[in-house]
Each structure stands twice: as structure tokens, then as C-alpha cells.
N, C-alpha and C positions, 0 to 999 in steps of 0.2 A: 161504184162504191157499195151498192147493195150486195152484189155478187161477192165482192171482197169480204164484206162483213159476214155474210153467210159462211164463206169458206173458213174464216178465222174462228168464228164462234163454234163451228161444227167440230173443231178439234179440241175444244175445251171440255174438261171433265171436272173442274173445280171452279168455285167462285173467284178465287185468286187469279186463275188463268183468264177468266172473263175480264176482271178488273185490269189486268195488264194489257189486254187487247184494247179496252176502252181508253186507257191512258195513251197508248201508242197512237190511236186514231185522233185523240184530242190534239195531239201535236201536229196533225196533218190536215184535218178536215177544213174546208172552206165553209162559210155560212150556207151556201147553196147545198153542198154535200150533206151537211148536218141536217138541213131542213128536209131534204129528200129522204134521208135515212129515218128521221123522226116520223115522217108520214107513213113510211113503209112498215113501221112497227106498231101503228095504231091498231087496236082490236077491230075497229070497223072503219075501213078506208076503201071507198069505192074506186078512187082514182088509181091506187096502187094495190088493189086487193090481190092481184096475181103475185106480186112481189112478196106480200105478206104471207100468203099461203105457201109460196115456195120456201120462204125462210122457216116457217113452222114445220113443213115436211122434212126439210134437211135436218133441223134440230132434233125432231122426234126420231128420225131414222138413225142419227149418229150418236146420240147421247144415251146414257143409261137411264132406265125408266124413272127413278126417283129424281133425276136431275133435269128432266125435260122442261117442265113448267118454270123451273128456276132460271134457266137461260133466257127465256123470253121475258120473264118478269124483270130480271136484272137489266136487260137491254132497254126496256121501256122506262125503267126508273132512271137509267143513265141519261137517256135522251131528254127526259123531263128536267133533269138537273141542268143540262146544257141550255135548254130553252129558258129556264129560270135565270141562269147567269147572263144570258144575252138580253133579257127583257128590259133591264134599266137603260138600254140604248134608246128605248122609246120608238123603235121601228117595227112596223107590222110585218114587213117582208124582208127576206134575207138579202144582204148586199150581194151584188152580182159578181163576186170574185170567182175566177176559175184557177185551178191549181196546175202549174206546169213546172216540172223539174228541169233545172238548168244544169246542175251538177248533183252528185249524190247528197250533199249537205247544203245545197243552194236551191231554194224553191221560190218561184215567182207566183204571186197572186194578182191577177189582173182581170178586168172585165172584157179584155180584148180590144178596147177602143184605142184610138190614136193617142200616143203618149205626149204629144207636143204641148198640150195644155195641162199636163198632169205633173204631180210631184211624186218622185220615187223615194220611198222610205226604206232604208236599209236597216233591217231589224237584227240585232245581235241578241240571241236568246241566252238565257242562263243555263245552269247545269242540268236543269230538267227539260231542256230543249223546247221551252215555251216562253211566253212573255208574261209570266206570273198568272196566266189564265189560259184556258184552251184557245188555240189559234182562232177558231171560228168566232169566239166571243170577242177577242180583240179586234178582228177584222170587221165585225158587225158595228163597231163604233166609228168606222171610217166611211168615206164616200167613195165607192168603187169607180164612180165616174171621174173623180178628180185625183185619186191616189192609187199607185201601184206599190205593192209591198214585196220586198225580197227578204225571205227568212233565211238567216244563216245559223248553222248548227256546228258546234265544236264537238265532234264525236270520235276522238281518237280512241283506239282500243284500250290504251292503258289509262284512260280516265279523262276527265274534263280539265282543260288547261286554260280556259278563258281566252282562247284564241292566241295565246302566246306562241304556240307552234303552228299557227295558221289553221287551215282546213284541208283535210286530205283531198288531193286531186286539184286543189286550187293554189295553195301556197304553203310552204313549210315553215313560215315564220309570220309574225304579225305584219311585218313590213311587206313581204312578198304577197301576202293575202290582200292587204289594202291596195297595193299598187296594181294588182290584177283586176280589181273591181270595176274601174272606169271602162275598160274594154269589155270585160265579161258582161257587164250590165248595160252597156251603151249609154253612158251618162248623157251624151250630147243630144239624145232624143227627147229629154225631159225639160220641162220649164224650170224645175228646181229639184235638188237632191238633198235629202235630210237623213239623219240617222236616229235610231231608237235603240236603247240597250237596257236590259233589266238584269239586276243582280251582277253576276260575274261578267255579263255582256255590257254593263254600263260604261266601264272605263275604256274598253276597246272601241265602243261607239264614239266616245269623246276623242280618242286618238284618231279614228277615221275622219272625224269632222275637220280636224286641223290638218292632217296630212293630205287629205283630198280636197281641202277648201270647200266643204259642203256649206249649205245655207244655214243649217241649224241642227242641233242635236239635243235630245233629252235622255238623261240617265235616270232610271228608276231604281233607287236603292243600290247604286253601283259602288264598287270598291274605290278606295282612295288611291292617291298616287304613291303612297309610302308602303303599300302592301309588299312584304318581302318576296312574294312570289314573282314580282315584276322586276327583280334584280337580274340584269342580263349577265352573260358570261364574262363581259368585260368590266363588270362591277357597277355599271350605270344603273340608276334606279328608275322606277316608273315616273317619278316626279321629273327627273332630268330628261326623260324621253318626251313627256308631254310639253315641257318647256321648250325643248328643241324644236318640236313640231310647231309650237306656238310662234316661236321667233321666225321660223321659215315661212309662215303662212301670210300671204299677201292680203287676203281678205278673211279675217277671223270669222268663224261661225257664231251665231247666237247660241249660247249654251245654257241649258236649264237642268238643274240638279234637284230632282224630286226625292223626298224621303219622308217617312212617317215621322210626324212631330213627336211621337211617343217612343221613337227608336233611337236612343242616344248613339249607338254605334254607327248607324247610317248617317246621322246628322254630323258626327265627327268626321266621317270619311268625306262627305260632301263639302264641309267647311275646309278641309285640308286641300281638296281639289280646287275650291274657289280661291285659295291663296295662291295657286299656281297659274290660273288662267282666268280671263274675264268671263264671268258667268253669273247666273242668277239662282239663288237658293229658293227652292219651292217646298216648304214644309206642308205636309198634307195631314189633315186631321179628320176625325169622324166622331160626331157627338154621341153616337150610339154604341160604338164598340172600338176595340183597339185596332190601330192600323198595322203596327209592327213593320216587318220588312217588306211585305207584299203591297207596296204603295200603289202600283198600277192597278192591282185588283181592287184595292180600297176605293180608288176613284171610279172604277167601273161599277162597283157595288152601289155606290151612291148616285149613279147616273151622271157623273161629272167627267168621265174620261174623254168623251167627244169634245166637250167645251175646253178642257185642259189642253188637248192636242191642237185644237183650232186656235187657241190663244197663245201657243208657244211655237212649236216647230212648223205648223201650217199657216201661221200668221204672216202678215207683211212685215218687212224688216223693222218697221218702227213700232210694231205692236209689243206689248208687254206680256208677262206671264201671269197666269192665274194660279195662285197658290193652292187653291182647292181646300183651304183650311177653314 
């Protein structure tokens, strides 16, 4: 990761280019990778001093003179921000997730341990290819010994479609994508399988939970079932689709619909979906600032994301949801 970062930054000649590199890495880095990179960028780091000096030499060699110090300064500031975002998890050490690509837009985060006693969490990202926060920050709120995460990204060249057209290389529709997941991810190896979705990935996560008969699902600020973009070529709506999946599901999942209590649009969407399927509404508030659409980030910021996930999708079947409000 250090070598990759050096290579990417060495090509940058503007601050905007550096920012784009940082955003791209935020959508990939595991907590371990973020921690190693952060240590490598410290001004005085005995453990990784060679990596630090190599980075400095490459930057100084490849960049124009006025821009040299800015590259290193921007990198350190970025890593400081990542560390600050992860701090509310309350953990001193990074979770031991390692990143492994399964397909181009399907990435597994696991500590490498046996999955028999673990829960697999299928994460449907939103249009920014993240879960309302950098991937390393979200993962830091989980327990790598008990959870494995598969991150899905909808990255069709002609734009983000909220998985309506599947994922390139996996399935060309939402149905073929969902039906491919049990075999692709080897569901049978895990104790439980759950789903997480944020924003545009929220409704697909709910569809997955019913079609695949998962244990539980949480949608953070997800779209409602009446979104016109979910009208199929045969004229059927998203509501009709989720009801059809619901009726065919032998063991319905536990469904949690989280939204900012100060975000009327997301509340309306959650309530519309709750009219179609058995679910629990989870309004989330923050006494110090506005929550808005980024409800998962609001929970992380308050140090409540771990507790919320443990009391909802990672809880026993009889456990209830924490509203976080």
C-alpha cells in the first residue's frame, strides 16, 4: 500500500489531484492499511523510517519545487483526518481486516480466520462507492474476529444505477446479481449472513435480504419502494418487487430502516418501505448538530455505530433495535 501511495502521489501536480487519490483510497483501505500508511507518513517514525524517506525522495524527485512540501503536508493532514474519524470507535488498535478482491467490484474484508462462527455482512455502497464514510472507518466499528464484510460497488460506465443493472462481471440485473451471491460468496460457510446498504444501496440491500432469505438487513438513508427509477420494463414498481420477494420468503429477515430524524425525505422513504414489509423504523438524532442524510456517519461520529449494529443486524433474533436518537 505504501508503494501504491507513493506511485499515485508522485504523479500529482495539483492539490485537487491529491484529493482525488485520497478519496479513491478511502473507498478501498482496510483499517490495517490505513494505520500502516499513517505511520509511514509521520515526520519521526523509527519503525517505518525507510518507507517515510522513500516517500519523501520520490515526491521531491517527481514534483515541481513549490509543490514538494505541499504533497507531504496534504498526505499527513488526510491521514490525521482518517484517524480522527475512526477514533469514536474507542479502539486503540486497527481491526485486523485484510482486503481481497473477488471480482472487480466485489471486495472481501476478512482477518483470514475460519468463517464458521462468523457473520458475513454484504454491504451495498451508495453512489460514492462507500458506506457514508471511508471504508476503513466503517470497518473499525466491527469485530474482525466475528464479522467478514463483502463490499459491493455499482460502477457502470454510464453512471450509478443503484444495482438495478447488477454489477459488471457478476450479473446484468438486480435479480441475476442477487442470485449469484450465495455461490460467489459461499454463504454456507458462515453462521449468519446479513446485509447493509447506504443511500442508493439501501433498497437493494432490503431486496437482497428477502430474495436470499438473509438473517437481517439495515438500510441507512435508503430510497423508498416508490422511486420511479425502480419501475421495470414490464411496468412493475419497486414496491411490487419487494412485496413479491416478501411473499416468496419462507423466513423473513429482521429489517431496520435508519434515517436522520431531521431529514423529512428519508423519513418519508423509510415509512413508505415500512408500509410494504415488516420492519422497524430507527430515527437517529444528534443533540449537537444536524444528522441529515448521512445517518451512518452520524452514528459513527457519536460513537454509537458499533452499538447500533450490534443491537440490530448482529443481534440475536429476539433482540430489538437501538434507535440511536
